[in-house]
N, C-alpha and C positions, 0 to 999 in steps of 0.2 A: 361357320366363324372365321374370322380374317384372322393372319398372325401378323399384317404390316403394324407397322404403326400409326397412328389416327393421320398425321401429317400423310403418307404415303397412300393412306386409304383416299384422302383428299383429293391429291393430285388425279389419282387411278379412275376417281367416279367420273370424273369429265374424259375418258380415253373413248374412242372406239374401237373395236373389234381390229387388229393387224393378221393380216391371213398369210401363213407360210406356204411355202408348196416344194418339198422335199423330192427332189428327183433322183431317186435310191437306182444306180448302176448295178450293173451285174457284180456280185462280189465286193460288194461294199463294205468299209469299214465299220462295225456296229458302235464302238466306242464315239469315234466322231460324231455320228447319226444321234447318238444316246446323249452325249454331251451338249448337243443343237436343241432338241426338244423337249428333254426334261427341265432347263431354265423355264423353257414357254410356260409349260405343265404348272410347276412351281409359283411363277408369278401371278398367274390366274387367280390361284388358290389364297398366295397371301392378298390379294388385292380383293378377293371375294367379289369378281365377278368376268368372266371373259376379256382379257386384254388382246388374248392372243388365239388363234386357231389355225389347222394347219390341215395340210392335205396331202396323202403320200402318191406319188405319179413315178411311174415309169413306163418302158416298150412292154406293150400288149397289154398295159393297166389289170391285169392279174396279181401276179408272186413276184415279191423281190426276193433273192437269196443274199447275204452277206457273206464275209469270208468265212465266218465259223459255222456256216452253216445253218444258221437259223432264217427261216422263209418270214417276210410278212405282207399280208393281204394288202394290195394298193387301192386306192379309193378312186385312180382313174389312170390312164394312160396319156398319151401326147397330145392333149387336146388343149385349147386355146383357153388361157385363163385371164383372170383380171387385170388390168393395168396397174391396181393398186397393189398385186400381191407381192414376195418377194420371194423368189427361185434359189433353193440352195441345193447344188449338187451333190450328192454325196457318192467321191469315189473311196477305189479299195486298189486290190488285187487285178493286176493287166489291165488298168482303166484304159489301154488304147483299143482293145477287142471292143471293150465294151460302152467307147464311144462311138458307136453306132451312127449310120449317114441320117437316118430317120432322129437320133439326139441330136445332132449337131444342127440338122434345120430346124428344129422344134427350138433350139436355144437361139438360134438366131431370129427366126420368126418373135416369140417376144420381146429379145431385145430389141428390134426395131420400133415397137410398139412402146417402149421407155420402159419395163420391168426392173427393178433391181436384182442384178443375178451376182451370186457366188458359189464357192469352191471352196467345200470340205476334204481336206486330206489331200488326197489325188487329184479330187473334182477341179481341184485347179488347172488339170491336162484339159477336162474337155471343155471347159468354158474358155482357154487358151488355144486350144483346136477350132474353134467356131469363131475364131477372130476378134474376140472380144475383150478381150485383154491387153491389145495392142497399145504402146504408149502408156498402158497401166504400170502401177506398182503392185506387186502383188508377193504369195509366198507360196510354197509347197515342203512338205515332209522334206528334212535332211537330203533323205537316203536318196532323194527322188532330182537333187537341183541339179545335179550333173548332166541327164539324160535331157531335164527342162533347158536348161539354158542354152544346149545345142541347138535345139528344136524351133524356142520359141524367142529370136535376139532381138524382136521390140518388144518384149516386156521386162520390166523393170524389176526385176527377182530381188527379193531381199530374204533375208534369214530372220525376219519376223516372226512371232507367234501368230499373228494375223495380221491385215491389211485391208483397211479400206481405201477405196482410192474412190470418190464418188459412190455412184451405185454399182459398184463392182467390187465384191468383200473375196477375200481368198483368207484359207487359216492353214495351220501347217500340219494337221493331225491329232489322232490323240482328243487329250483335253483341252485343246486350246480353241475346240469350238464352244466350250464354256466361256471363256474368256471373251470372243465376240460376242456371244449373246446378252453377258453383263452387260457390256458396254452398248448392246441396242438397247437393252433394257431401260437402264440409265438415260439413254439420248431421248428414248418415248417416254417414259414415265417418271423419272429423277431416280436418281440416286438412294433412296430410304429404300425405293423397292429393289431397287438391284442388289442393295445390301443387305437384306431381308433373304432375298433369294439365294445369295453365296449362303449367308450364315445356315441355312435350309439343307442347303448343299453339303455342310461341314467342309465350304471353300476358303481356308483363311488367307490366301494370298491372290488377289485379283490380278494377272498379268494387264501390261498394255501394249499397244502397238509397238511402242520401243523396247519390248522385252524379246530378247533372242530367244531360239528353240530349244538351240544344244546347250548341254552343258559346257561349263568353263573348262579351259584347256587342264587347269589342276586338278578339277573333281574328274575330270575323264578320266585321265592317266592316273590317278592317285597320288600325284605328286605335286607341292607345291614348293616349287622353286622357282623363282622369277627370270631367270635366264634360260634355262629350258622349255617353260612357257614358250616367251619370246621365241626363240629357235624354230619351236614345232611351228607355231605361228606364220613363220615365215615360208618353212617348208609347205603347210597349206596353203598357202595367197602363191605358190611359185610351183606349178606343177609342171604344167607345158615347157616352163624353160627352168629347170631345176636348178640351183644355187653350189657351188662348190662347199663343203664341209669350211674349206679357209675361209670364204666370204660370209658364210653362215657367222662362226668362230669370230672375225672380225667385227660384225655390226653387231656383237653384244659384249664385245670388250673382253676376248679371251681367246688363246692360243687357242690348234686346231689339235694340240694333245689335251687339254683340259678340256675341251667339247668331247672329245672323246670318252678321257673319262667319266664326266656328268652322264654321257647318254649309258654307258656302261654299269655303271655304278646303279642309276634310277630304275633303267627298259632293260640292262641285259642283252643290249644289240649297239651296234654302232650306227653312229647318226649316218650311215650309208644306207643301212639295212633299214633301219627306218623310215628313212625318204623313198627309199624303194616299196613297201610297204604300202606307203601312203598312194604313189602313184599306180600301182596295180590294183590297189582298191576303187579307185577313180576308173581307171581302166575295165576295170570288171561293172561297174554300175555302167557305163558306156555302154558294152557288148551286153548287157542283160535289156538296158531300158531306150535306147536308139537302133536305126538302121544304118549308122555310121560304120563305113568300111573299115576292117581290122587295122590297115594302112592309117587309115584318118584316127581311129584310137590311140594308137601307137603315139603318132604327132603330138596330138592331143593331150598324153601323158608323157611327153619330153623324151621318148624314145627314140632314135635318130633314123634307125631302121625295122621292118619288120622281122626281121627275124632275130635279132636282138630282143625286141620285146617280146616274140614267141618262148625264146629262150628262158627271159626271165618268168613269163607266166605259168610255163610249165613245173620249172621250179619252185613257184611258190602255191601255186593251186594246184597241181598235178592234172593238170588237162592244158591243151592249147586253147589261145584265143577263138580257133575256129571251129573246135569243137565245143567249145563255150558256147557260142553263140549258134551251132546248129542245135543246143539243146534246147533253147529258148525259142527257137521258130525266128530265127534271121531278125530277131529284135523285136519279138513281138509287143512289146508292151512295158510299161514303168510297172517292175513285177513285185516289188518290196512296200510295204503298206502296215502299219500297225495298224 
């Protein structure tokens, strides 16, 4: 029995099934994959017919293992697909390593044939590495944005939950795949079907491509103070060329002493210390996600000399940037992903 409203059923009955090919990279993130495939299954159920079909693909065509250790039996390897198919690349941990030459060749070949292609979570990295996001707007998980920006200068990276730029789609990871698929279902079969799918998923707030992926600064830091939020936003936007406490204070209409008291009261640290932690966090992301030299990482994070950078890094992380880089195999990949 169909669960969709009559109007939705009538719209759906005229449709032909659309096929998705999920390319599962090694150690892909299960949540992003499940958030994409489950809306398709539920759309079929509420419509009472097969609106969507799907295949699981991967290099070797046998089994794909996700980051939590679960294994998925694949339907196919890197074989030619139909031009009308939609490919969604599911990425996760160590996506650079998982983005092999065979995967890149397959993505480029299918893209030349006009296939719609997207990247879920760090899957955006593989699509970008294949050169398929050049000149396009895209997104990737906030934790991986620093490394992505350094490597793919021709991609217009945003902080959106998901992006649809023509036939290139990307999501930020986690449940953002769900928002993308609800958008697709609504475009294919109408808002009634999409809303019914959301209700089945107990998903009450459907995000759009205008929504950003990170929590607001007040929510993130647990403090609702407009001037404090404004200063932190300025700090986050000026990592390569740090602003002085005096300039930060002046821009929000307070004295340097008032700014110091504000940070001490709410964050138990000085503005200078908080700013340093932001810069070191970005430096660590770049060391772990890119092949940038330590010197270039230092410059990108506002340190005038490698020695000063190394001293500050050791004080905060209890290791040197060189040792941090060594433990990651010389920047072997975008490592972190939910």
